[in-house]
C-alpha positions as CSV (number, residue, x, y, z in Angstrom):
1,X,8.9,9.9,-4.8
2,X,8.5,13.5,-4.0
3,X,5.3,14.0,-6.0
4,X,3.4,11.4,-4.0
5,X,3.0,13.5,-0.9
6,X,0.4,12.9,1.8
7,X,0.9,14.8,5.1
8,X,-1.7,12.7,6.9
9,X,-0.1,9.4,5.9
10,X,3.3,10.7,7.0
11,X,2.0,11.8,10.4
12,X,0.3,8.4,10.8
13,X,3.5,6.5,10.1
14,X,5.5,8.6,12.5
15,X,2.8,8.2,15.2
16,X,2.8,4.4,14.8
17,X,6.6,4.4,15.3
18,X,6.4,6.6,18.4
19,X,3.8,4.4,20.0
20,X,5.8,1.2,19.1
21,X,9.0,2.5,20.8
22,X,7.1,3.8,23.8
23,X,5.4,0.5,24.3
24,X,8.7,-1.3,23.7
25,X,10.2,0.8,26.5
26,X,7.2,0.2,28.7
27,X,6.7,3.9,29.3
28,X,3.2,5.3,30.0
29,X,2.0,8.3,28.1
30,X,2.1,10.4,31.3
31,X,5.8,9.7,31.8
32,X,6.6,10.5,28.1
33,X,4.7,13.8,28.5
34,X,6.8,14.7,31.5
35,X,10.0,13.9,29.7
36,X,9.4,16.5,27.0
37,X,7.2,18.9,29.0
38,X,3.8,18.4,27.5
39,X,0.5,16.7,28.4
40,X,-0.4,13.1,28.0
41,X,-3.1,14.2,25.6
42,X,-0.5,15.6,23.3
43,X,1.4,12.4,23.4
44,X,-1.8,10.6,22.3
45,X,-2.3,13.1,19.5
46,X,1.3,12.7,18.3
47,X,0.9,9.0,18.2
48,X,-2.4,9.1,16.4
49,X,-1.1,11.5,13.8
50,X,-3.7,14.1,14.7
51,X,-0.9,16.7,15.3
52,X,2.1,17.3,13.2
53,X,5.1,15.9,15.0
54,X,8.0,18.4,15.2
55,X,11.5,16.9,14.6
56,X,12.8,17.9,18.0
57,X,9.8,16.3,19.7
58,X,10.3,13.1,17.8
59,X,14.0,12.9,18.6
60,X,13.5,13.7,22.3
61,X,10.8,11.1,22.7
62,X,12.7,8.4,20.9
63,X,15.8,9.1,22.9
64,X,13.7,8.9,26.1
65,X,12.4,5.5,24.9
66,X,16.0,4.3,24.3
67,X,15.5,3.8,20.5
68,X,18.7,3.3,18.5
69,X,20.4,6.3,17.0
70,X,19.6,5.3,13.5
71,X,15.9,5.2,14.3
72,X,16.1,8.6,16.0
73,X,17.7,10.0,12.9
74,X,15.4,8.5,10.2
75,X,12.2,9.4,12.0
76,X,13.2,12.9,12.9
77,X,14.3,13.4,9.3
78,X,10.9,12.1,8.2
79,X,9.2,14.7,10.5
80,X,11.3,17.5,8.8
81,X,9.6,17.0,5.5
82,X,7.4,20.0,4.4
83,X,3.7,19.7,5.0
84,X,2.2,19.6,1.5
85,X,-1.1,18.8,-0.1
86,X,-1.9,15.1,-0.6
87,X,-1.4,14.0,-4.2
88,X,-4.9,12.4,-4.4
89,X,-6.7,15.5,-3.2
90,X,-8.2,16.4,-6.7
91,X,-10.2,13.1,-6.4
92,X,-11.1,13.6,-2.7
93,X,-14.9,13.5,-3.4
94,X,-14.8,10.2,-5.4
95,X,-12.6,8.1,-3.1
96,X,-13.4,6.6,0.3
97,X,-11.5,7.9,3.3
98,X,-10.2,4.5,4.2
99,X,-8.8,4.1,0.7
100,X,-7.3,7.5,0.7
101,X,-5.3,6.4,3.7
102,X,-4.0,3.5,1.7
103,X,-3.0,5.4,-1.4
104,X,-1.4,8.0,0.8
105,X,0.7,5.4,2.5
106,X,1.4,3.7,-0.9
107,X,2.9,7.0,-2.1
108,X,5.2,7.0,0.9
109,X,6.3,3.4,0.4
110,X,9.5,2.2,-1.3
111,X,8.2,-1.3,-2.0
112,X,4.9,-3.2,-1.9
113,X,3.6,-6.8,-2.0
114,X,0.2,-7.3,-3.4
115,X,-2.0,-10.5,-3.6
116,X,-5.2,-10.3,-5.6
117,X,-7.1,-13.6,-6.4
118,X,-10.3,-12.1,-7.9
119,X,-9.5,-9.4,-10.4
120,X,-6.5,-7.5,-11.9
121,X,-5.3,-5.1,-9.2
122,X,-6.0,-1.4,-9.7
123,X,-2.3,-0.5,-10.1
124,X,-2.1,-2.8,-13.1
125,X,-5.4,-2.0,-14.9
126,X,-5.7,-0.4,-18.3
127,X,-8.1,2.5,-18.6
128,X,-10.7,0.4,-20.4
129,X,-10.5,-2.4,-17.8
130,X,-10.7,0.1,-15.0
131,X,-13.7,1.7,-16.6
132,X,-15.5,-1.6,-17.0
133,X,-14.8,-2.7,-13.4
134,X,-15.7,0.7,-12.0
135,X,-19.0,0.9,-14.0
136,X,-20.0,-2.5,-12.6
137,X,-19.5,-1.7,-8.9
138,X,-22.1,0.0,-6.6
139,X,-19.2,1.5,-4.7
140,X,-18.8,4.3,-7.3
141,X,-21.7,6.5,-8.4
142,X,-22.3,6.5,-12.2
143,X,-21.5,10.2,-12.4
144,X,-18.2,9.6,-10.7
145,X,-16.9,6.8,-12.9
146,X,-14.8,9.0,-15.2
147,X,-13.1,10.8,-12.4
148,X,-12.5,7.6,-10.4
149,X,-10.9,6.0,-13.5
150,X,-8.7,9.1,-13.9
151,X,-7.7,8.7,-10.2
152,X,-6.8,5.1,-10.8
153,X,-4.7,5.9,-13.8
154,X,-2.9,8.7,-11.9
155,X,-2.2,6.3,-9.0
156,X,-0.7,3.7,-11.5
157,X,2.0,6.3,-12.4
158,X,3.8,5.3,-9.2
159,X,5.2,2.4,-11.1
160,X,6.8,4.5,-13.8
161,X,7.9,7.4,-11.7
162,X,11.5,8.6,-11.8
163,X,11.8,6.8,-8.4
164,X,9.3,4.1,-8.9
165,X,7.6,1.9,-6.4
166,X,9.1,-1.6,-6.2
167,X,6.1,-4.0,-6.7
168,X,5.9,-7.7,-6.2
169,X,2.4,-8.9,-7.1
170,X,0.7,-12.3,-7.2
171,X,-2.5,-12.5,-9.2
172,X,-4.8,-15.5,-9.2
173,X,-5.6,-17.2,-12.6
174,X,-9.3,-16.5,-12.0
175,X,-8.6,-12.8,-12.0
176,X,-7.2,-13.1,-15.6
177,X,-10.2,-15.1,-16.7
178,X,-12.8,-12.8,-15.2
179,X,-15.2,-11.6,-17.9
180,X,-14.6,-7.9,-17.9
181,X,-15.7,-5.7,-20.8
182,X,-15.5,-7.1,-24.3
183,X,-12.8,-9.5,-25.6
184,X,-10.6,-6.6,-26.8
185,X,-10.6,-5.1,-23.3
186,X,-9.2,-8.4,-21.9
187,X,-6.7,-8.8,-24.7
188,X,-5.4,-5.3,-24.2
189,X,-5.2,-5.9,-20.4
190,X,-3.1,-9.0,-21.1
191,X,-0.7,-7.0,-23.3
192,X,-0.5,-4.3,-20.6
193,X,0.4,-6.9,-17.9
194,X,3.2,-8.2,-20.1
195,X,4.6,-4.7,-20.6
196,X,4.4,-4.0,-16.9
197,X,6.2,-7.3,-16.1
198,X,9.1,-6.1,-18.2
199,X,9.7,-3.1,-15.9
200,X,12.7,-3.7,-13.6
201,X,10.7,-2.6,-10.6
202,X,7.8,-5.0,-11.2
203,X,7.7,-8.7,-10.4
204,X,4.4,-10.3,-11.6
205,X,3.5,-13.9,-10.8
206,X,0.4,-15.9,-11.6
207,X,-1.1,-18.4,-9.2
208,X,-3.1,-21.3,-10.7
209,X,-5.2,-23.8,-8.9
210,X,-2.9,-26.6,-10.0
211,X,0.0,-24.9,-8.3
212,X,-1.3,-26.3,-5.0
213,X,-2.0,-25.3,-1.4
214,X,-0.9,-21.8,-0.4
215,X,-1.4,-19.3,2.3
216,X,-3.7,-16.9,0.4
217,X,-7.0,-18.6,0.9
218,X,-8.2,-15.9,3.3
219,X,-8.2,-13.4,0.4
220,X,-6.5,-10.3,-1.0
221,X,-4.0,-8.3,1.1
222,X,-1.1,-5.9,0.7
223,X,2.1,-5.1,2.5
224,X,3.7,-1.7,2.3
225,X,7.4,-1.3,3.0
226,X,9.0,2.0,3.9
227,X,12.6,3.3,4.1
228,X,11.8,5.3,7.3
229,X,9.3,3.2,9.1
230,X,8.1,-0.4,9.8
231,X,6.0,-2.2,7.2
232,X,2.2,-1.9,7.3
233,X,-0.4,-4.6,6.2
234,X,-3.7,-3.8,4.5
235,X,-6.8,-5.9,4.2
236,X,-9.8,-4.4,2.4
237,X,-13.4,-5.0,3.5
238,X,-16.7,-4.2,1.8
239,X,-16.9,-0.7,3.2
240,X,-13.7,-0.2,5.2
241,X,-10.2,-1.5,5.6
242,X,-8.0,-2.9,8.3
243,X,-4.4,-1.6,8.8
244,X,-1.9,-3.9,10.5
245,X,1.1,-2.2,12.0
246,X,1.9,-4.5,15.0
247,X,5.2,-6.1,13.9
248,X,4.4,-9.5,15.5
249,X,1.2,-9.8,13.4
250,X,3.1,-8.6,10.4
251,X,5.4,-11.6,10.6
252,X,2.4,-13.7,9.6
253,X,1.6,-11.5,6.6
254,X,5.2,-11.5,5.5
255,X,5.3,-15.3,5.7
256,X,2.1,-15.6,3.7
257,X,3.6,-13.3,1.0
258,X,6.8,-15.4,0.8
259,X,4.7,-18.6,0.5
260,X,2.6,-17.1,-2.3
261,X,5.7,-16.1,-4.2
262,X,7.1,-19.6,-3.8
263,X,4.0,-21.4,-4.9
264,X,3.1,-19.2,-7.8
265,X,4.6,-19.5,-11.3
266,X,7.9,-17.8,-11.7
267,X,7.9,-14.3,-13.3
268,X,9.1,-15.7,-16.7
269,X,6.5,-18.6,-16.7
270,X,3.8,-16.1,-15.6
271,X,4.5,-14.0,-18.7
272,X,4.3,-17.1,-20.9
273,X,1.0,-18.0,-19.2
274,X,-0.5,-14.6,-19.9
275,X,0.7,-14.8,-23.5
276,X,-1.1,-18.1,-23.8
277,X,-4.3,-16.5,-22.7
278,X,-3.9,-13.9,-25.4
279,X,-3.8,-16.7,-28.0
280,X,-6.9,-18.4,-26.7
């Protein structure tokens, strides 16, 4: 997905991996610095993503940490990618910094799991639905609504790109019944969901109250999966977000995602359920 570039997101991913393998090897930053002839401060900057990581530095550090050869190769190749402008930069002034980080990482991801119990996720929204939701939230200034909706529509193109994002999404029934806009806005949103569900890279499931107990009661979350790095979890707050990259903690999120997919309606039954809403 070459068009979905984000240098900061790429640096962050590489930094997380460098820190992971350093801690796994039980090597202090000072020792790592001595191994490649730099300062401990630079090691910290490389791990935070503040500095661009050079491929030879990445390879040297990973070899020092005893990382497998395939890890050395994939991360040094990731570091070789040209430093380009972030795809979302035209909308920099209408999007929060913590969300810019997420869409930057999303553009680097090969697959994503998403659970949303309250409203239709942004990736799946029609323009009219996105406008109604955006106009109703205090997060977006009234004079920024048009541009934020344009950003949301641009982001959704990741699903229909020549190398599209593989998306598995579980949406709560309440999200489909939320009163957004006028009846035609909702009907058009239902039709759009059905069209998206027909894409080979999208698996859409609906979760109803009668489907029973599940692991999603703590709220919405996302999991981003990458070809060249470990997966990252994402939980949105009112005015910030939490990113989970510790792989021990990620096991819990992956188990929750699996449980939600098991409890929710199958993709085929989910489409039939959405169709029934369109007939109500």
